[in-house]
Short mmCIF file of the C-alpha atoms (twelve columns), coordinates in Angstrom:
data_MODEL
# 
_entry.id   MODEL 
# 
loop_
_atom_site.group_PDB 
_atom_site.id 
_atom_site.type_symbol 
_atom_site.label_atom_id 
_atom_site.label_alt_id 
_atom_site.label_comp_id 
_atom_site.label_asym_id 
_atom_site.label_seq_id 
_atom_site.Cartn_x 
_atom_site.Cartn_y 
_atom_site.Cartn_z 
_atom_site.pdbx_PDB_model_num 
ATOM 1   C CA . MET A 1   50.736 13.599  14.641 1 
ATOM 2   C CA . THR A 2   47.180 12.287  14.486 1 
ATOM 3   C CA . SER A 3   46.940 8.712   15.781 1 
ATOM 4   C CA . LEU A 4   45.198 6.113   13.664 1 
ATOM 5   C CA . PRO A 5   41.601 5.123   14.592 1 
ATOM 6   C CA . THR A 6   40.900 1.804   16.214 1 
ATOM 7   C CA . PRO A 7   38.450 -0.619  14.566 1 
ATOM 8   C CA . LEU A 8   34.905 -0.243  15.877 1 
ATOM 9   C CA . ASN A 9   33.888 -3.232  17.986 1 
ATOM 10  C CA . ALA A 10  30.790 -1.874  19.734 1 
ATOM 11  C CA . LEU A 11  28.601 -4.971  19.323 1 
ATOM 12  C CA . ALA A 12  30.382 -6.461  22.324 1 
ATOM 13  C CA . PHE A 13  28.192 -4.065  24.356 1 
ATOM 14  C CA . ALA A 14  24.880 -5.113  22.683 1 
ATOM 15  C CA . PRO A 15  24.029 -8.028  24.994 1 
ATOM 16  C CA . ARG A 16  23.471 -5.503  27.819 1 
ATOM 17  C CA . LEU A 17  20.260 -4.584  25.981 1 
ATOM 18  C CA . LYS A 18  18.667 -7.969  26.734 1 
ATOM 19  C CA . ARG A 19  15.417 -7.355  28.613 1 
ATOM 20  C CA . GLY A 20  14.321 -9.018  31.784 1 
ATOM 21  C CA . PRO A 21  10.990 -10.822 31.828 1 
ATOM 22  C CA . ALA A 22  9.285  -8.079  33.875 1 
ATOM 23  C CA . GLU A 23  10.478 -5.086  31.914 1 
ATOM 24  C CA . HIS A 24  7.939  -2.728  30.342 1 
ATOM 25  C CA . LYS A 25  7.973  0.141   27.854 1 
ATOM 26  C CA . GLY A 26  9.114  2.596   30.485 1 
ATOM 27  C CA . ASP A 27  12.270 0.588   30.912 1 
ATOM 28  C CA . ALA A 28  12.958 0.830   27.173 1 
ATOM 29  C CA . GLY A 29  12.803 4.618   27.138 1 
ATOM 30  C CA . LYS A 30  10.783 7.446   25.642 1 
ATOM 31  C CA . VAL A 31  12.247 9.069   22.486 1 
ATOM 32  C CA . LEU A 32  11.141 12.398  20.980 1 
ATOM 33  C CA . LEU A 33  12.237 12.961  17.367 1 
ATOM 34  C CA . ILE A 34  11.790 16.467  15.872 1 
ATOM 35  C CA . GLY A 35  11.752 17.413  12.178 1 
ATOM 36  C CA . GLY A 36  9.648  16.717  9.126  1 
ATOM 37  C CA . ALA A 37  9.065  20.210  7.715  1 
ATOM 38  C CA . PRO A 38  6.711  20.523  4.704  1 
ATOM 39  C CA . GLY A 39  7.940  18.296  1.891  1 
ATOM 40  C CA . MET A 40  10.305 16.430  4.201  1 
ATOM 41  C CA . ALA A 41  8.011  14.379  6.461  1 
ATOM 42  C CA . GLY A 42  9.484  11.114  5.139  1 
ATOM 43  C CA . ALA A 43  12.815 11.827  6.816  1 
ATOM 44  C CA . LEU A 44  11.221 11.960  10.250 1 
ATOM 45  C CA . LEU A 45  9.051  8.910   9.530  1 
ATOM 46  C CA . LEU A 46  12.145 6.917   8.617  1 
ATOM 47  C CA . ALA A 47  13.917 7.986   11.830 1 
ATOM 48  C CA . GLY A 48  10.826 7.095   13.794 1 
ATOM 49  C CA . ASN A 49  10.498 3.641   12.197 1 
ATOM 50  C CA . ALA A 50  14.140 2.910   12.954 1 
ATOM 51  C CA . CYS A 51  13.652 4.023   16.526 1 
ATOM 52  C CA . LEU A 52  10.609 1.813   16.927 1 
ATOM 53  C CA . HIS A 53  12.133 -1.265  15.354 1 
ATOM 54  C CA . LEU A 54  15.374 -0.962  17.333 1 
ATOM 55  C CA . GLY A 55  13.488 -1.212  20.578 1 
ATOM 56  C CA . ALA A 56  12.501 2.175   22.038 1 
ATOM 57  C CA . GLY A 57  9.581  1.937   24.454 1 
ATOM 58  C CA . TRP A 58  7.872  5.054   23.122 1 
ATOM 59  C CA . THR A 59  8.561  6.733   19.796 1 
ATOM 60  C CA . ILE A 60  7.076  10.221  19.478 1 
ATOM 61  C CA . LEU A 61  7.400  12.293  16.308 1 
ATOM 62  C CA . GLN A 62  7.149  16.080  16.624 1 
ATOM 63  C CA . MET A 63  6.289  16.929  12.994 1 
ATOM 64  C CA . LEU A 64  6.672  20.463  11.607 1 
ATOM 65  C CA . ASP A 65  4.546  19.752  8.551  1 
ATOM 66  C CA . PRO A 66  0.846  20.304  9.455  1 
ATOM 67  C CA . ALA A 67  -0.261 18.150  6.527  1 
ATOM 68  C CA . SER A 68  1.632  15.150  7.913  1 
ATOM 69  C CA . ALA A 69  1.110  15.628  11.642 1 
ATOM 70  C CA . HIS A 70  -1.706 13.136  12.063 1 
ATOM 71  C CA . ALA A 71  -2.158 9.491   12.950 1 
ATOM 72  C CA . ASP A 72  -0.910 7.226   10.164 1 
ATOM 73  C CA . THR A 73  -3.127 4.146   9.725  1 
ATOM 74  C CA . ASN A 74  -0.216 2.288   8.174  1 
ATOM 75  C CA . GLN A 75  1.963  3.066   11.197 1 
ATOM 76  C CA . PRO A 76  -0.380 3.454   14.175 1 
ATOM 77  C CA . LYS A 77  2.437  2.604   16.605 1 
ATOM 78  C CA . LEU A 78  4.115  5.963   15.904 1 
ATOM 79  C CA . MET A 79  2.830  8.811   18.002 1 
ATOM 80  C CA . ILE A 80  2.749  11.796  15.633 1 
ATOM 81  C CA . ARG A 81  2.174  15.343  16.924 1 
ATOM 82  C CA . LEU A 82  2.263  18.765  15.328 1 
ATOM 83  C CA . ALA A 83  5.262  20.862  16.271 1 
ATOM 84  C CA . GLN A 84  4.149  24.376  17.072 1 
ATOM 85  C CA . ASN A 85  5.539  27.292  19.145 1 
ATOM 86  C CA . GLN A 86  6.349  26.996  22.862 1 
ATOM 87  C CA . ALA A 87  8.776  24.186  22.193 1 
ATOM 88  C CA . GLN A 88  10.294 24.400  25.684 1 
ATOM 89  C CA . ASN A 89  6.918  23.800  27.271 1 
ATOM 90  C CA . VAL A 90  6.292  20.772  25.078 1 
ATOM 91  C CA . LEU A 91  9.667  19.297  26.015 1 
ATOM 92  C CA . GLN A 92  8.949  19.799  29.700 1 
ATOM 93  C CA . GLU A 93  5.532  18.132  29.385 1 
ATOM 94  C CA . THR A 94  6.833  15.230  27.313 1 
ATOM 95  C CA . GLN A 95  9.763  14.346  29.665 1 
ATOM 96  C CA . ALA A 96  11.536 12.308  26.993 1 
ATOM 97  C CA . ASP A 97  14.522 10.181  27.909 1 
ATOM 98  C CA . VAL A 98  16.265 10.966  24.602 1 
ATOM 99  C CA . LEU A 99  15.895 13.809  22.097 1 
ATOM 100 C CA . ALA A 100 16.752 13.666  18.415 1 
ATOM 101 C CA . ILE A 101 16.346 16.630  16.071 1 
ATOM 102 C CA . GLY A 102 17.185 17.240  12.440 1 
ATOM 103 C CA . PRO A 103 15.652 14.833  9.939  1 
ATOM 104 C CA . GLY A 104 13.759 17.038  7.499  1 
ATOM 105 C CA . LEU A 105 13.827 19.892  10.008 1 
ATOM 106 C CA . GLY A 106 14.303 22.753  7.541  1 
ATOM 107 C CA . ASN A 107 15.532 26.205  8.442  1 
ATOM 108 C CA . SER A 108 12.384 28.068  9.488  1 
ATOM 109 C CA . SER A 109 12.065 30.169  12.607 1 
ATOM 110 C CA . LEU A 110 10.085 27.307  14.127 1 
ATOM 111 C CA . ALA A 111 12.926 24.899  13.361 1 
ATOM 112 C CA . ILE A 112 15.368 27.267  15.124 1 
ATOM 113 C CA . GLU A 113 13.037 27.572  18.147 1 
ATOM 114 C CA . TRP A 114 12.912 23.783  18.550 1 
ATOM 115 C CA . LEU A 115 16.660 23.400  18.174 1 
ATOM 116 C CA . GLU A 116 17.339 26.105  20.760 1 
ATOM 117 C CA . ALA A 117 14.850 24.424  23.121 1 
ATOM 118 C CA . CYS A 118 16.614 21.043  22.696 1 
ATOM 119 C CA . LEU A 119 20.016 22.592  23.364 1 
ATOM 120 C CA . THR A 120 18.776 24.206  26.560 1 
ATOM 121 C CA . TYR A 121 16.569 21.369  27.807 1 
ATOM 122 C CA . PRO A 122 17.879 19.609  31.000 1 
ATOM 123 C CA . GLN A 123 21.328 18.867  29.852 1 
ATOM 124 C CA . THR A 124 21.733 15.317  31.140 1 
ATOM 125 C CA . THR A 125 19.219 14.175  28.515 1 
ATOM 126 C CA . PRO A 126 20.989 12.511  25.553 1 
ATOM 127 C CA . LEU A 127 20.605 14.561  22.415 1 
ATOM 128 C CA . ILE A 128 21.228 13.523  18.749 1 
ATOM 129 C CA . LEU A 129 21.741 16.281  16.172 1 
ATOM 130 C CA . ASP A 130 21.495 15.430  12.477 1 
ATOM 131 C CA . ALA A 131 20.897 16.924  9.060  1 
ATOM 132 C CA . ASP A 132 19.275 20.434  9.162  1 
ATOM 133 C CA . ALA A 133 20.000 20.773  12.895 1 
ATOM 134 C CA . LEU A 134 23.722 20.677  11.951 1 
ATOM 135 C CA . ASN A 135 23.197 23.195  9.152  1 
ATOM 136 C CA . LEU A 136 21.460 25.564  11.597 1 
ATOM 137 C CA . LEU A 137 24.396 25.216  13.985 1 
ATOM 138 C CA . SER A 138 26.861 26.093  11.235 1 
ATOM 139 C CA . ASP A 139 24.846 29.223  10.419 1 
ATOM 140 C CA . SER A 140 24.543 30.504  14.008 1 
ATOM 141 C CA . SER A 141 27.312 31.195  16.472 1 
ATOM 142 C CA . ASP A 142 24.637 31.571  19.176 1 
ATOM 143 C CA . LEU A 143 23.315 28.039  18.664 1 
ATOM 144 C CA . LEU A 144 26.856 26.646  18.450 1 
ATOM 145 C CA . ASN A 145 27.691 28.375  21.753 1 
ATOM 146 C CA . LEU A 146 24.621 26.820  23.349 1 
ATOM 147 C CA . LEU A 147 25.896 23.418  22.218 1 
ATOM 148 C CA . LYS A 148 29.357 24.072  23.651 1 
ATOM 149 C CA . MET A 149 27.860 25.266  26.930 1 
ATOM 150 C CA . ARG A 150 25.696 22.166  27.156 1 
ATOM 151 C CA . ASN A 151 28.700 19.869  26.629 1 
ATOM 152 C CA . GLN A 152 30.968 21.765  29.009 1 
ATOM 153 C CA . GLN A 153 28.441 21.271  31.805 1 
ATOM 154 C CA . HIS A 154 27.505 17.689  30.906 1 
ATOM 155 C CA . PRO A 155 30.087 16.030  28.686 1 
ATOM 156 C CA . GLU A 156 29.315 13.207  26.265 1 
ATOM 157 C CA . LYS A 157 25.552 13.714  26.302 1 
ATOM 158 C CA . THR A 158 25.340 14.942  22.657 1 
ATOM 159 C CA . VAL A 159 25.950 13.176  19.323 1 
ATOM 160 C CA . LEU A 160 26.411 14.900  15.993 1 
ATOM 161 C CA . THR A 161 25.975 12.780  12.833 1 
ATOM 162 C CA . PRO A 162 27.249 14.845  9.848  1 
ATOM 163 C CA . HIS A 163 27.893 13.652  6.344  1 
ATOM 164 C CA . PRO A 164 30.898 15.343  4.657  1 
ATOM 165 C CA . GLY A 165 28.789 18.249  3.359  1 
ATOM 166 C CA . GLU A 166 27.421 19.067  6.812  1 
ATOM 167 C CA . ALA A 167 30.856 18.620  8.346  1 
ATOM 168 C CA . SER A 168 32.318 21.062  5.818  1 
ATOM 169 C CA . ARG A 169 29.833 23.706  6.745  1 
ATOM 170 C CA . LEU A 170 30.619 23.338  10.442 1 
ATOM 171 C CA . LEU A 171 34.381 23.592  9.775  1 
ATOM 172 C CA . HIS A 172 34.056 26.229  7.010  1 
ATOM 173 C CA . CYS A 173 35.817 24.297  4.350  1 
ATOM 174 C CA . SER A 174 34.864 22.156  1.386  1 
ATOM 175 C CA . ALA A 175 33.455 18.619  1.372  1 
ATOM 176 C CA . ALA A 176 36.540 17.642  -0.620 1 
ATOM 177 C CA . ASP A 177 38.712 18.956  2.236  1 
ATOM 178 C CA . ILE A 178 36.761 16.755  4.697  1 
ATOM 179 C CA . GLN A 179 37.113 13.676  2.486  1 
ATOM 180 C CA . SER A 180 40.835 14.217  1.993  1 
ATOM 181 C CA . ALA A 181 41.418 14.350  5.775  1 
ATOM 182 C CA . ARG A 182 38.551 12.462  7.381  1 
ATOM 183 C CA . LEU A 183 40.348 11.503  10.575 1 
ATOM 184 C CA . GLU A 184 41.633 14.997  11.257 1 
ATOM 185 C CA . SER A 185 38.212 16.461  10.377 1 
ATOM 186 C CA . VAL A 186 36.206 14.284  12.775 1 
ATOM 187 C CA . GLN A 187 38.659 15.016  15.587 1 
ATOM 188 C CA . GLU A 188 38.504 18.741  14.843 1 
ATOM 189 C CA . LEU A 189 34.685 18.568  14.942 1 
ATOM 190 C CA . ALA A 190 34.729 16.729  18.223 1 
ATOM 191 C CA . ALA A 191 37.075 19.352  19.689 1 
ATOM 192 C CA . LEU A 192 35.030 22.260  18.259 1 
ATOM 193 C CA . THR A 193 31.674 21.060  19.502 1 
ATOM 194 C CA . GLN A 194 32.830 19.056  22.538 1 
ATOM 195 C CA . SER A 195 30.469 16.311  21.288 1 
ATOM 196 C CA . ILE A 196 30.513 12.742  20.138 1 
ATOM 197 C CA . VAL A 197 30.791 13.090  16.360 1 
ATOM 198 C CA . VAL A 198 29.890 10.452  13.786 1 
ATOM 199 C CA . LEU A 199 31.416 11.371  10.412 1 
ATOM 200 C CA . LYS A 200 29.386 9.316   7.954  1 
ATOM 201 C CA . GLY A 201 30.716 7.910   4.747  1 
ATOM 202 C CA . GLN A 202 32.991 5.052   3.686  1 
ATOM 203 C CA . HIS A 203 34.511 3.749   6.950  1 
ATOM 204 C CA . THR A 204 32.411 5.941   9.224  1 
ATOM 205 C CA . LEU A 205 34.450 7.496   12.007 1 
ATOM 206 C CA . ILE A 206 33.372 8.170   15.597 1 
ATOM 207 C CA . SER A 207 35.283 10.644  17.750 1 
ATOM 208 C CA . ALA A 208 34.836 12.427  21.087 1 
ATOM 209 C CA . PRO A 209 37.114 14.548  23.278 1 
ATOM 210 C CA . HIS A 210 37.854 11.782  25.816 1 
ATOM 211 C CA . TYR A 211 37.756 8.694   23.606 1 
ATOM 212 C CA . VAL A 212 40.065 7.116   21.025 1 
ATOM 213 C CA . THR A 213 38.611 7.643   17.566 1 
ATOM 214 C CA . THR A 214 37.102 4.489   16.109 1 
ATOM 215 C CA . GLN A 215 36.423 3.422   12.509 1 
ATOM 216 C CA . CYS A 216 33.627 1.222   11.258 1 
ATOM 217 C CA . GLU A 217 35.016 -1.188  8.707  1 
ATOM 218 C CA . ALA A 218 31.627 -2.490  7.535  1 
ATOM 219 C CA . GLY A 219 29.288 -0.917  4.984  1 
ATOM 220 C CA . ASN A 220 28.944 -0.684  1.235  1 
ATOM 221 C CA . PRO A 221 28.008 1.825   -1.536 1 
ATOM 222 C CA . GLY A 222 24.400 0.764   -1.399 1 
ATOM 223 C CA . MET A 223 24.098 2.910   1.715  1 
ATOM 224 C CA . GLY A 224 24.488 6.010   -0.428 1 
ATOM 225 C CA . THR A 225 20.825 6.743   -0.707 1 
ATOM 226 C CA . GLY A 226 18.479 9.292   0.787  1 
ATOM 227 C CA . GLY A 227 17.112 8.301   4.177  1 
ATOM 228 C CA . MET A 228 19.995 6.155   5.391  1 
ATOM 229 C CA . GLY A 229 21.187 8.914   7.708  1 
ATOM 230 C CA . ASP A 230 17.692 9.343   9.133  1 
ATOM 231 C CA . VAL A 231 17.695 5.619   9.947  1 
ATOM 232 C CA . LEU A 232 20.986 5.976   11.807 1 
ATOM 233 C CA . THR A 233 19.627 8.896   13.835 1 
ATOM 234 C CA . GLY A 234 16.580 6.928   14.934 1 
ATOM 235 C CA . SER A 235 18.709 3.877   15.707 1 
ATOM 236 C CA . ILE A 236 21.137 5.819   17.924 1 
ATOM 237 C CA . ALA A 237 18.133 7.331   19.739 1 
ATOM 238 C CA . ALA A 238 16.527 3.950   20.341 1 
ATOM 239 C CA . ILE A 239 19.663 2.260   21.678 1 
ATOM 240 C CA . ALA A 240 20.515 5.283   23.823 1 
ATOM 241 C CA . ALA A 241 17.038 5.268   25.320 1 
ATOM 242 C CA . GLN A 242 17.378 1.587   26.298 1 
ATOM 243 C CA . GLY A 243 20.947 2.163   27.354 1 
ATOM 244 C CA . ILE A 244 19.892 4.510   30.177 1 
ATOM 245 C CA . ARG A 245 18.534 1.554   32.157 1 
ATOM 246 C CA . HIS A 246 20.827 -1.088  30.686 1 
ATOM 247 C CA . HIS A 247 24.140 0.473   31.675 1 
ATOM 248 C CA . LEU A 248 25.226 1.769   28.285 1 
ATOM 249 C CA . ASN A 249 26.601 5.262   27.903 1 
ATOM 250 C CA . LEU A 250 25.989 7.398   24.810 1 
ATOM 251 C CA . TRP A 251 29.384 6.580   23.272 1 
ATOM 252 C CA . GLU A 252 28.662 2.855   23.484 1 
ATOM 253 C CA . SER A 253 25.072 3.249   22.226 1 
ATOM 254 C CA . THR A 254 26.282 5.311   19.259 1 
ATOM 255 C CA . GLY A 255 28.883 2.697   18.343 1 
ATOM 256 C CA . ILE A 256 26.334 -0.105  18.455 1 
ATOM 257 C CA . ALA A 257 23.984 1.776   16.149 1 
ATOM 258 C CA . VAL A 258 26.711 2.703   13.648 1 
ATOM 259 C CA . GLN A 259 28.044 -0.871  13.473 1 
ATOM 260 C CA . LEU A 260 24.595 -2.452  13.220 1 
ATOM 261 C CA . HIS A 261 23.618 -0.013  10.445 1 
ATOM 262 C CA . ALA A 262 26.643 -0.923  8.335  1 
ATOM 263 C CA . LEU A 263 26.494 -4.633  9.031  1 
ATOM 264 C CA . ALA A 264 22.810 -4.739  8.160  1 
ATOM 265 C CA . ALA A 265 23.557 -3.226  4.750  1 
ATOM 266 C CA . ASP A 266 26.324 -5.749  4.151  1 
ATOM 267 C CA . SER A 267 24.061 -8.600  5.248  1 
ATOM 268 C CA . LEU A 268 21.379 -7.591  2.783  1 
ATOM 269 C CA . VAL A 269 23.869 -7.450  -0.053 1 
ATOM 270 C CA . THR A 270 24.966 -11.026 0.685  1 
ATOM 271 C CA . LYS A 271 21.311 -12.011 0.350  1 
ATOM 272 C CA . GLY A 272 21.035 -10.377 -3.058 1 
ATOM 273 C CA . VAL A 273 19.303 -7.183  -1.829 1 
ATOM 274 C CA . GLY A 274 21.414 -4.386  -3.226 1 
ATOM 275 C CA . PRO A 275 23.810 -2.769  -3.322 1 
ATOM 276 C CA . LEU A 276 21.813 -0.949  -6.069 1 
ATOM 277 C CA . GLY A 277 18.330 -0.241  -4.831 1 
ATOM 278 C CA . LEU A 278 19.037 -1.016  -1.187 1 
ATOM 279 C CA . THR A 279 16.474 0.962   0.788  1 
ATOM 280 C CA . PRO A 280 16.523 2.448   4.295  1 
ATOM 281 C CA . SER A 281 13.337 0.558   5.223  1 
ATOM 282 C CA . GLU A 282 14.956 -2.785  4.360  1 
ATOM 283 C CA . THR A 283 17.958 -1.830  6.404  1 
ATOM 284 C CA . ILE A 284 15.844 -1.131  9.483  1 
ATOM 285 C CA . LEU A 285 14.377 -4.644  9.475  1 
ATOM 286 C CA . GLU A 286 17.769 -6.237  8.987  1 
ATOM 287 C CA . MET A 287 19.179 -4.195  11.866 1 
ATOM 288 C CA . ARG A 288 16.415 -5.470  14.117 1 
ATOM 289 C CA . SER A 289 17.151 -9.056  13.106 1 
ATOM 290 C CA . LEU A 290 20.896 -8.717  13.738 1 
ATOM 291 C CA . LEU A 291 20.397 -6.991  17.080 1 
ATOM 292 C CA . ASN A 292 18.074 -9.744  18.341 1 
ATOM 293 C CA . GLN A 293 20.632 -12.379 17.321 1 
ATOM 294 C CA . LEU A 294 23.159 -10.703 19.617 1 
ATOM 295 C CA . LEU A 295 20.969 -10.835 22.728 1 
# 
């Protein structure tokens, strides 16, 4: 019998993120986010903005779309680079503290090369997999095996953030099947991939092989809009990057991001912003405000 999830209470860990007076950007971590294929650059930009506003020291975007891989005068704080071949070499040169891949990634051969490089990069580096990265995993037993191998050697260093459709592809069932058995599905995904899994949706669930499954009780229907998942990916990456030096593990960092994300959406609704028309960009700024209130 599947045990019931416990309520998510990750914000108790958030005060550990408080910075000392002498800390610098190196202490806050370097994050590399990969995605943004042609026509989907906005997904990576949203993830990057969330990462920046949630406190990462460096936020670097590896953009697959050549037309979008240039400095943005409206967002000069984001380091935007063109993703080309030789992904493994770029990862070695960058020496990121956290990797996140998937927002707007697409399914090209270049996308597959970058995903494979991330899965085989030094395996103690926290890795967040979202969106198209999950779809590529569901289409390739070789990539899925690389993920399993990574997690067998270094457990709890990888987070998957599927919505029900992506979860259904990984488990070879329908989205309706996922929604009718969300708790069983997230636990099955965690067992299959040996990863921390965030099953998004109403009452988002977080599961991992060696943890009790938790459920986020915050959130509202206004979060059902394109880009909200990209914001969550960037937020997990930012908190994980700071967590390396602030004594937070990836499970704790993931829980903080999930809970902040949902509470920020609820906070905005109480202020008359949404639920209809609630945007990912507004949510990012509210997350930043709430996080700073906790420190």
